[in-house]
C-alpha positions as CSV (number, residue, x, y, z in Angstrom):
1,X,50.9,104.5,-5.6
2,X,51.0,105.8,-1.9
3,X,48.5,107.8,-0.9
4,X,48.7,111.2,0.8
5,X,46.5,110.4,3.9
6,X,48.4,108.6,6.4
7,X,47.1,105.4,7.8
8,X,47.2,104.7,11.3
9,X,49.2,101.5,12.5
10,X,47.2,99.4,14.4
11,X,49.3,96.6,16.5
12,X,48.2,93.1,16.6
13,X,46.3,92.6,20.2
14,X,48.3,89.3,21.5
15,X,47.1,86.6,24.0
16,X,49.2,88.1,26.6
17,X,47.7,91.8,26.5
18,X,44.3,90.3,26.5
19,X,45.1,87.8,29.6
20,X,46.4,91.0,31.0
21,X,43.6,93.0,30.9
22,X,41.0,90.0,32.0
23,X,43.6,89.5,35.0
24,X,43.2,93.4,36.2
25,X,39.1,93.0,35.5
26,X,39.1,89.8,37.4
27,X,41.3,91.3,40.4
28,X,38.6,94.4,40.3
29,X,35.3,92.1,40.6
30,X,37.2,90.3,43.3
31,X,38.0,92.9,45.3
32,X,34.4,94.2,45.3
33,X,33.7,92.9,48.4
34,X,34.8,95.4,51.0
35,X,36.5,92.9,53.2
36,X,38.5,91.6,50.3
37,X,39.3,94.7,49.1
38,X,40.4,96.0,52.7
39,X,42.7,92.7,52.7
40,X,44.5,93.0,49.4
41,X,45.5,96.8,50.5
42,X,46.7,95.8,53.8
43,X,48.6,92.8,52.1
44,X,50.1,95.7,49.6
45,X,50.5,98.2,52.6
46,X,52.9,95.3,54.8
47,X,54.8,93.8,51.6
48,X,55.8,97.3,50.7
49,X,56.7,97.9,54.4
50,X,58.8,95.4,54.4
51,X,60.8,96.2,51.1
52,X,61.6,99.6,52.6
53,X,62.6,98.3,55.8
54,X,64.8,95.8,53.7
55,X,66.3,98.3,51.7
56,X,67.5,100.2,54.6
57,X,68.6,97.6,56.4
58,X,70.5,96.0,53.5
59,X,72.6,99.5,52.4
60,X,73.0,100.3,56.1
61,X,74.8,96.9,56.5
62,X,76.8,97.2,53.2
63,X,77.7,100.7,53.4
64,X,78.6,101.3,50.2
65,X,74.9,101.3,48.2
66,X,73.7,104.4,50.4
67,X,73.5,106.9,47.3
68,X,72.1,104.0,45.0
69,X,69.7,102.9,47.2
70,X,68.3,106.5,47.9
71,X,67.7,107.0,44.1
72,X,66.2,104.3,43.3
73,X,63.6,104.8,46.3
74,X,63.4,108.6,45.5
75,X,62.7,107.6,41.9
76,X,60.5,104.5,42.6
77,X,58.1,107.1,44.7
78,X,58.1,109.8,42.2
79,X,57.2,107.6,39.5
80,X,54.5,106.4,41.7
81,X,53.3,110.0,42.0
82,X,53.6,110.8,38.7
83,X,51.4,107.6,37.6
84,X,48.8,108.6,40.4
85,X,48.1,111.4,38.5
86,X,47.1,109.7,35.4
87,X,45.2,107.3,37.7
88,X,43.1,109.8,39.2
89,X,41.8,111.1,35.8
90,X,40.5,107.3,34.7
91,X,36.8,107.0,35.4
92,X,35.3,103.9,36.9
93,X,37.0,102.0,39.7
94,X,39.7,103.5,41.6
95,X,41.7,99.9,43.0
96,X,44.6,100.4,41.2
97,X,45.1,104.2,42.7
98,X,44.5,102.7,46.3
99,X,47.1,100.1,45.8
100,X,49.4,102.5,44.2
101,X,49.2,104.4,47.4
102,X,49.5,101.7,49.9
103,X,52.4,100.7,48.1
104,X,54.3,104.1,48.4
105,X,52.8,104.9,52.2
106,X,54.3,101.1,52.7
107,X,57.3,102.0,51.2
108,X,57.9,105.5,53.1
109,X,57.2,104.2,56.4
110,X,59.5,101.3,56.1
111,X,62.2,103.6,55.4
112,X,61.5,106.1,57.6
113,X,61.4,103.6,60.7
114,X,64.4,102.1,59.4
115,X,65.9,105.6,59.7
116,X,64.6,106.3,63.1
117,X,66.2,103.0,64.2
118,X,69.9,104.5,63.3
119,X,69.3,107.5,65.5
């Protein structure tokens, strides 16, 4: 007979999930050194700057993907802003928050610089 109390479903912890958590913990431990942390943040900033410049250049050249790429960029930056709020509430290390901020800054700066080239 079924009971009237609802049971909470527990999902199986897969090997992929355990490895993903371990990678994040290892990256946080590795970035404990200030020089490594700064180099990681700089790498994320430069890669996202390159992506922003690349998006602006490619869509400017093709000329028919401008609205779609603008929508994708706005959605990416807005999603990152919403994720930032969630990361601020978490206690402990804020490496993910700093990486997210560097990605946002680099993407926006790359798009703005490419836009100023067209003026």
